[in-house]
SERO-4910 file (N, C-alpha, C, O; in steps of 0.05 Angstrom, whole numbers):
BEGIN
 pado doro    nc1    nc2    nc3   cac1   cac2   cac3    cc1    cc2    cc3    oc1    oc2    oc3
  Met    A      4    551    658    -14    570    672    -32    584    653    -24    589    630
  Val    A    -56    590    660    -75    603    642    -63    632    638    -56    646    657
  Glu    A    -62    640    612    -50    665    602    -75    683    594    -91    676    577
  Ile    A    -78    706    607    -99    724    599    -85    752    590    -68    764    604
  Leu    A    -95    760    567    -84    786    557   -105    807    563   -128    806    556
  Ile    A    -94    829    577   -111    853    584   -104    874    565    -81    882    564
  Ile    A   -124    884    550   -120    906    533   -137    930    542   -161    931    536
  Glu    A   -125    948    556   -139    969    570   -120    992    572    -98    988    582
  Asp    A   -127   1017    564   -109   1039    564   -111   1057    589    -95   1075    594
  Asp    A   -133   1052    605   -136   1066    630   -118   1052    650   -123   1029    656
  Val    A    -98   1065    661    -78   1052    678    -90   1043    704    -83   1022    713
  Ala    A   -108   1057    716   -119   1049    741   -138   1023    738   -138   1006    755
  Ile    A   -152   1023    716   -170    999    712   -153    975    705   -159    953    713
  His    A   -131    981    687   -114    959    680    -99    947    704    -96    923    705
  Ser    A    -91    963    723    -76    954    746    -96    939    765    -88    919    777
  Leu    A   -120    949    768   -140    933    783   -145    906    773   -144    887    789
  Ile    A   -149    903    747   -154    878    733   -131    860    738   -134    837    747
  Lys    A   -107    871    731    -81    854    733    -77    844    762    -70    821    766
  Glu    A    -81    861    781    -75    853    810    -97    833    817    -90    814    832
  Thr    A   -120    833    809   -141    816    815   -135    788    805   -136    767    819
  Leu    A   -127    788    778   -120    762    763    -96    749    776    -95    725    780
  Asp    A    -75    766    782    -52    755    794    -58    740    821    -48    719    826
  Ile    A    -73    753    837    -82    740    863    -94    714    860    -90    696    876
  His    A   -111    712    839   -127    686    833   -112    667    817   -123    647    807
  Gly    A    -87    671    814    -70    650    801    -68    650    771    -58    630    759
  Tyr    A    -78    672    758    -75    675    728    -48    688    721    -37    703    736
  Asn    A    -39    681    698    -15    697    687    -27    717    667    -46    712    652
  Thr    A    -15    740    670    -27    763    654     -6    775    634     18    777    641
  Leu    A    -14    784    612     -1    800    592    -15    827    590    -39    828    590
  Ser    A      0    848    587    -11    876    587     -6    889    561     16    889    551
  Ala    A    -27    900    551    -27    918    527    -45    942    531    -66    941    543
  Tyr    A    -35    965    521    -50    990    524    -60   1001    499    -70   1023    498
  Ser    A    -59    984    477    -70    993    452    -78    968    436    -68    946    442
  Gly    A    -94    971    417   -102    948    402    -79    936    384    -78    912    379
  Thr    A    -62    953    376    -38    945    360    -20    928    377     -9    908    367
  Glu    A    -16    937    402      2    922    420    -11    896    428      2    876    432
  Gly    A    -37    897    431    -52    872    436    -50    851    414    -45    828    420
  Lys    A    -52    861    389    -50    844    366    -23    830    365    -21    805    361
  Leu    A     -2    845    370     25    836    370     29    814    392     41    793    387
  Leu    A     18    819    417     21    800    438      7    774    433     18    752    438
  Ile    A    -18    776    423    -33    752    418    -21    734    397    -25    710    397
  Ala    A     -6    747    378      9    732    357     33    718    368     42    697    358
  Gln    A     45    730    390     70    721    399     67    701    423     87    689    432
  Asn    A     44    698    434     39    684    459     15    665    457     -4    670    442
  Asn    A     15    644    473     -8    626    474    -29    636    494    -30    627    518
  Val    A    -45    654    484    -64    668    502    -88    651    503    -97    639    483
  Asp    A   -100    649    527   -124    634    533   -149    650    533   -171    639    528
  Leu    A   -147    676    538   -170    694    540   -161    721    537   -139    729    545
  Val    A   -179    738    525   -173    769    523   -194    784    537   -218    779    534
  Leu    A   -184    803    554   -203    822    565   -200    849    548   -177    859    548
  Leu    A   -218    859    536   -215    879    515   -232    904    520   -257    903    521
  Asp    A   -218    927    522   -231    953    524   -238    961    496   -225    952    477
  Leu    A   -257    978    492   -265    987    464   -249   1013    456   -238   1015    434
  Met    A   -249   1033    475   -238   1058    468   -207   1058    473   -197   1066    494
  Leu    A   -194   1049    451   -164   1047    453   -151   1065    433   -163   1070    412
  Pro    A   -127   1075    438   -112   1091    419   -103   1073    394    -97   1049    397
  Gly    A   -102   1085    372    -93   1070    347   -116   1051    340   -139   1060    336
  Met    A   -108   1025    338   -130   1005    332   -150   1002    354   -142    994    376
  Asn    A   -174   1009    351   -194   1007    374   -203    978    379   -195    960    364
  Gly    A   -219    974    399   -227    947    406   -242    933    385   -237    909    379
  Lys    A   -261    948    372   -277    935    350   -258    925    328   -261    903    318
  Glu    A   -240    942    320   -221    935    298   -203    910    306   -198    892    290
  Phe    A   -194    909    333   -178    888    343   -195    862    341   -184    841    333
  Leu    A   -220    863    349   -236    839    349   -240    829    321   -239    805    317
  Gln    A   -245    847    301   -247    839    274   -222    825    263   -223    806    249
  Glu    A   -199    837    271   -173    827    261   -168    798    271   -162    780    255
  Ile    A   -170    794    298   -163    767    308   -185    746    301   -179    722    300
  Arg    A   -208    754    296   -228    734    291   -224    721    263   -238    701    256
  His    A   -205    732    246   -199    719    220   -184    691    224   -187    673    207
  Asn    A   -169    689    246   -154    666    249   -151    655    280   -134    639    286
  Ser    A   -169    666    296   -168    658    325   -196    655    337   -215    671    333
  Thr    A   -198    634    353   -224    630    369   -220    636    397   -236    628    414
  Thr    A   -198    649    404   -192    656    434   -217    670    445   -227    689    432
  Pro    A   -226    662    468   -249    677    480   -241    707    486   -219    713    496
  Val    A   -260    724    480   -257    752    485   -280    763    502   -303    760    494
  Ile    A   -273    776    525   -293    789    541   -289    820    537   -267    830    543
  Val    A   -308    834    528   -307    863    523   -315    874    550   -334    867    563
  Ile    A   -297    894    557   -303    912    582   -305    940    573   -286    952    564
  Ser    A   -328    952    576   -332    979    566   -353    993    582   -370    981    595
  Ala    A   -351   1021    580   -371   1038    594   -395   1040    576   -416   1049    585
  Asn    A   -393   1033    552   -419   1034    535   -438   1011    541   -433    988    534
  Asn    A   -462   1019    552   -482    998    559   -506    999    541   -527    990    549
  Glu    A   -503   1010    516   -524   1011    497   -529    982    487   -510    968    480
  Gln    A   -554    974    486   -562    946    479   -552    940    450   -542    919    444
  Asn    A   -556    960    431   -549    954    404   -519    949    400   -510    933    385
  Ser    A   -504    965    416   -475    960    414   -466    934    424   -450    920    413
  Ile    A   -478    926    447   -471    900    459   -479    877    440   -464    858    436
  Val    A   -502    879    428   -511    858    410   -492    857    386   -485    835    377
  Glu    A   -484    881    374   -467    880    353   -440    867    359   -429    852    342
  Leu    A   -429    874    381   -403    862    389   -405    832    393   -387    817    384
  Leu    A   -426    821    406   -429    793    409   -433    780    381   -423    758    376
  Thr    A   -447    793    364   -451    782    337   -427    780    321   -424    762    305
  Asn    A   -408    800    326   -384    801    310   -360    789    323   -338    794    315
  Gly    A   -364    772    344   -342    755    353   -336    757    383   -321    740    393
  Ala    A   -347    776    397   -342    777    426   -356    753    440   -377    745    431
  Asp    A   -345    743    460   -358    720    475   -375    729    498   -395    716    506
  Asp    A   -367    753    509   -382    764    531   -377    792    533   -359    803    520
  Tyr    A   -394    806    550   -392    836    551   -398    844    581   -418    834    592
  Ile    A   -382    859    591   -387    870    619   -383    901    620   -362    910    610
  Thr    A   -399    914    631   -397    943    632   -383    955    656   -383    944    678
  Lys    A   -371    977    652   -357    993    673   -376   1010    687   -394   1021    673
  Pro    A   -375   1015    713   -357   1002    731   -366    973    736   -390    968    735
  Phe    A   -347    954    740   -356    927    743   -346    916    772   -329    927    785
  Asn    A   -359    894    780   -353    881    805   -331    860    796   -335    845    777
  Val    A   -309    859    812   -288    841    805   -296    811    809   -285    794    795
  Lys    A   -315    806    827   -324    778    831   -339    769    805   -336    747    795
  Glu    A   -356    789    794   -370    781    769   -351    778    747   -354    760    731
  Leu    A   -329    794    745   -310    791    725   -297    764    726   -294    751    705
  Leu    A   -290    756    750   -275    730    755   -293    708    746   -285    688    734
  Ala    A   -320    711    753   -339    688    746   -343    686    717   -345    664    706
  Arg    A   -343    708    704   -346    709    674   -321    696    660   -323    682    639
  Ile    A   -298    702    672   -272    692    661   -273    661    665   -265    646    647
  Ser    A   -281    653    687   -283    625    695   -300    610    674   -293    590    663
  Ile    A   -324    622    668   -343    610    650   -332    607    622   -334    585    610
  Gln    A   -318    627    613   -306    627    587   -284    606    583   -283    591    564
  Leu    A   -267    607    603   -246    586    603   -256    557    604   -245    539    593
  Arg    A   -278    554    618   -291    526    622   -302    518    595   -298    496    586
  His    A   -316    538    581   -327    531    555   -304    525    535   -306    506    519
  Ala    A   -282    541    535   -260    535    518   -249    508    524   -242    493    505
  Ser    A   -246    501    549   -235    475    556   -252    451    546   -242    431    535
  Lys    A   -279    454    549   -298    434    540   -297    431    509   -296    409    498
  Ser    A   -296    454    496   -296    452    466   -271    439    456   -271    427    435
  Ser    A   -249    441    471   -224    429    461   -225    399    460   -209    386    446
  Val    A   -241    388    476   -244    357    476   -270    348    466   -274    324    464
  Ser    A   -288    365    459   -317    357    453   -317    342    427   -335    326    423
  Asn    A   -297    346    407   -300    332    382   -284    307    384   -279    296    363
  Arg    A   -276    296    407   -261    272    409   -277    251    426   -292    258    444
  Asp    A   -272    226    418   -286    205    433   -269    196    456   -279    186    476
  Glu    A   -241    200    453   -224    190    473   -202    212    478   -196    228    461
  Ile    A   -192    212    502   -168    228    509   -147    210    515   -151    191    530
  His    A   -123    214    505    -99    199    511    -77    219    523    -71    239    510
  Tyr    A    -67    213    546    -45    230    555    -26    211    570    -34    199    590
  Lys    A     -2    209    561     18    190    571      4    161    572     -5    151    551
  Asn    A      2    150    595    -10    123    597    -39    124    608    -49    104    618
  Ile    A    -50    148    606    -79    152    614    -96    151    588    -90    164    568
  Arg    A   -118    137    590   -138    136    567   -165    140    580   -174    127    599
  Val    A   -179    159    569   -208    166    578   -226    163    555   -222    175    534
  Asn    A   -245    146    558   -269    144    538   -289    164    546   -302    161    567
  Leu    A   -293    186    531   -311    207    538   -340    199    536   -357    211    549
  Asp    A   -346    177    519   -374    168    518   -382    152    542   -404    155    553
  Thr    A   -364    134    550   -372    116    573   -360    127    601   -365    117    622
  Arg    A   -343    148    599   -330    160    622   -312    140    636   -307    143    660
  Glu    A   -301    119    621   -284    100    632   -254    112    632   -246    123    611
  Val    A   -240    111    654   -213    120    657   -196     96    662   -202     80    679
  Met    A   -174     95    646   -155     71    647   -127     81    648   -120     99    633
  Ile    A   -111     69    666    -82     72    666    -69     46    664    -74     29    681
  Asn    A    -53     42    642    -38     16    638    -59     -7    638    -54    -28    649
  Asp    A    -82     -2    624   -103    -22    622   -117    -30    649   -130    -51    651
  Gln    A   -113    -13    670   -127    -16    695   -148      5    697   -143     29    694
  Thr    A   -171     -3    703   -194     16    705   -194     31    732   -191     19    753
  Leu    A   -198     58    730   -199     73    754   -229     80    760   -244     86    742
  His    A   -236     77    786   -264     82    794   -262    110    807   -254    114    830
  Leu    A   -272    130    789   -272    157    800   -300    167    808   -320    158    796
  Thr    A   -302    184    826   -327    198    831   -332    218    809   -313    224    794
  Gly    A   -356    229    807   -363    249    788   -345    274    789   -338    285    768
  Arg    A   -339    284    813   -322    308    815   -293    301    809   -280    317    797
  Glu    A   -284    278    816   -257    270    809   -253    268    778   -233    276    767
  Tyr    A   -272    258    767   -273    254    737   -272    281    724   -256    286    706
  Ala    A   -288    299    734   -291    326    722   -265    340    726   -256    355    708
  Ile    A   -251    338    748   -224    351    754   -203    338    735   -186    352    725
  Leu    A   -205    313    731   -185    301    712   -188    311    684   -168    319    671
  Ile    A   -215    312    674   -218    322    648   -209    351    645   -198    358    624
  Leu    A   -214    368    666   -204    395    665   -173    396    662   -162    411    646
  Phe    A   -159    380    677   -131    377    675   -121    367    649   -103    378    637
  Leu    A   -134    346    639   -126    334    613   -131    352    589   -117    350    569
  Gly    A   -151    369    591   -157    390    572   -137    413    571   -135    428    551
  Asn    A   -122    415    593   -103    438    596    -79    428    610    -71    440    630
  Pro    A    -65    407    600    -39    399    612    -19    421    614    -18    438    596
  Gln    A     -4    421    635     17    441    641      6    468    651     21    484    660
  Lys    A    -20    473    650    -31    497    658    -35    496    688    -43    475    698
  Val    A    -30    518    702    -33    519    732    -61    530    738    -69    551    729
  Phe    A    -75    514    754   -102    522    764   -103    529    792    -94    513    809
  Ser    A   -113    552    800   -118    557    827   -139    541    838   -154    529    822
  Arg    A   -143    539    863   -165    524    876   -192    536    867   -212    522    862
  Ala    A   -191    563    865   -216    576    856   -223    569    828   -246    564    822
  Asn    A   -203    568    808   -207    560    782   -219    532    780   -238    527    764
  Ile    A   -208    514    796   -218    486    794   -247    484    807   -264    471    795
  Tyr    A   -253    498    829   -279    496    841   -300    508    822   -321    497    818
  Glu    A   -294    531    811   -313    546    794   -319    531    766   -340    532    754
  Ser    A   -298    517    758   -301    502    733   -317    476    738   -333    468    721
  Val    A   -311    463    760   -324    435    765   -350    438    781   -369    423    775
  Trp    A   -353    455    799   -378    459    815   -396    476    802   -420    476    808
  Asn    A   -388    493    783   -402    513    768   -416    532    787   -440    538    783
  Glu    A   -403    543    806   -411    562    824   -389    579    835   -366    570    834
  Pro    A   -394    603    845   -370    619    855   -358    605    879   -371    591    894
  Phe    A   -331    611    880   -313    598    899   -316    612    926   -306    635    929
  Phe    A   -329    600    946   -330    612    973   -321    591    993   -332    588   1015
  Asp    A   -301    576    986   -291    552   1001   -266    558   1017   -252    578   1011
  Asn    A   -260    542   1037   -235    547   1052   -214    528   1042   -195    521   1057
  Asn    A   -216    520   1017   -195    502   1005   -197    471   1013   -185    455    999
  Lys    A   -212    465   1033   -212    438   1043   -226    420   1023   -216    398   1019
  Thr    A   -248    429   1010   -260    413    990   -241    406    967   -239    382    961
  Ile    A   -229    424    955   -211    420    933   -189    403    942   -183    383    929
  Asn    A   -176    410    964   -154    393    974   -160    364    977   -144    346    970
  Met    A   -185    359    987   -193    331    992   -197    316    965   -189    293    963
  His    A   -210    328    945   -214    316    919   -188    312    904   -184    292    891
  Ile    A   -170    330    906   -143    328    893   -127    305    905   -113    290    892
  Ser    A   -129    304    932   -115    283    945   -125    255    938   -109    236    935
  Asn    A   -153    253    935   -165    227    927   -159    219    900   -155    196    894
  Leu    A   -157    240    882   -151    234    854   -121    226    852   -115    207    837
  Arg    A   -105    240    865    -77    233    865    -72    203    874    -55    189    863
  Ser    A    -86    195    893    -83    167    905    -90    147    883    -77    128    877
  Lys    A   -114    154    870   -123    134    849   -104    134    825   -101    113    812
  Leu    A    -92    157    818    -74    158    795    -47    145    802    -31    139    784
  Asn    A    -42    141    828    -15    131    835    -11    104    827     12     95    832
  Ile    A    -30     89    815    -25     61    809     -5     59    785      7     39    779
  Ala    A     -2     84    772     19     85    751     46     94    761     64     98    745
  Asn    A     49     97    789     73    105    800     85    131    789    109    136    790
  Thr    A     68    147    779     74    173    768     58    195    782     34    193    786
  Ala    A     73    217    790     59    239    803     49    259    780     63    277    771
  Tyr    A     25    254    773     14    270    752      7    297    761     12    317    747
  Ile    A     -5    298    784    -15    325    794      7    338    812     14    327    833
  Lys    A     17    361    802     38    375    817     26    399    831     10    413    820
  Thr    A     35    403    856     29    426    870     46    449    864     70    446    865
  Val    A     34    473    857     48    496    852     45    514    874     26    529    876
  Trp    A     64    515    892     62    528    918     53    557    918     66    574    904
  Gly    A     33    563    932     22    591    933      3    597    911    -10    619    911
  Ile    A      0    578    890    -20    584    868    -41    561    866    -65    566    869
  Gly    A    -32    536    862    -53    515    859    -39    490    849    -19    481    861
  Phe    A    -51    479    827    -43    453    818    -38    453    787    -49    471    774
  Lys    A    -23    434    777    -22    430    748    -18    400    742     -9    384    758
  Phe    A    -26    394    719    -23    364    708      1    363    692      6    378    672
  Asp    A     18    344    700     46    342    686     49    314    675     70    308    663
***
C-alpha cells in the first residue's frame, strides 16, 4: 500500500488530510514535528511526504534539507505562505510541489497522484526490461511475455500493468489507478477500472497465477 507521511502540527488540518487519504486508500503515518518526521521516514518505506513549514523544533525547511542528503522521496509542501520567492526557494531546494492553505482536498489528491505517478515512472525509466516472476516486459517495444507467450494488451491494460509492476505489493484504489493511467481526475463509477482489471486478469491467467489481488474495500494490488 502507498505510504504517505503527514508532517503537520495543526491537529484540525492534520486530521482532515489523514481522513481524506484514508478514504482514498492510502496508508498514512503521522508526525507533528520535523524531528518526529525525520525519525519516521528513516524507519519506514515512505512513498511521499506532505510537509508543513511552521513546525516545532526542526521546521519544514530544515527537514527538507536533512532528507535531501540521502532521499529522493517526493515532498509536497503545504503552507499558508504564498509568497512567490518562498515557493521558488523551496522548489529549488528539493520540494517537488507546493500547495497553499486553505487548500481544496481534490486538488491535493490530484497533486499527490501526479507525484506518485512520476515516482513510479522514474523507478523503471532507467531500465530496458522489467522482470517480475515469470512476466517479462520490454519497455522499448512494449512487448509483454509470460512463460515465452506474448500477451496482446490494449494501451490502458499495458499502462495498468506497468503501474503494478513498478509498485508490487502496493495497494491501489480505483481512483489511484484511474488518475495514474488516464491522467485526469477520477469521476468514475468504478465500472471502467473494473472492466480493465478484469480483462487484464484474464490475459495474465495463461500463467495460471492470480497476479492481481482484490483488497476488499480499498482496491487492487499486484502479488
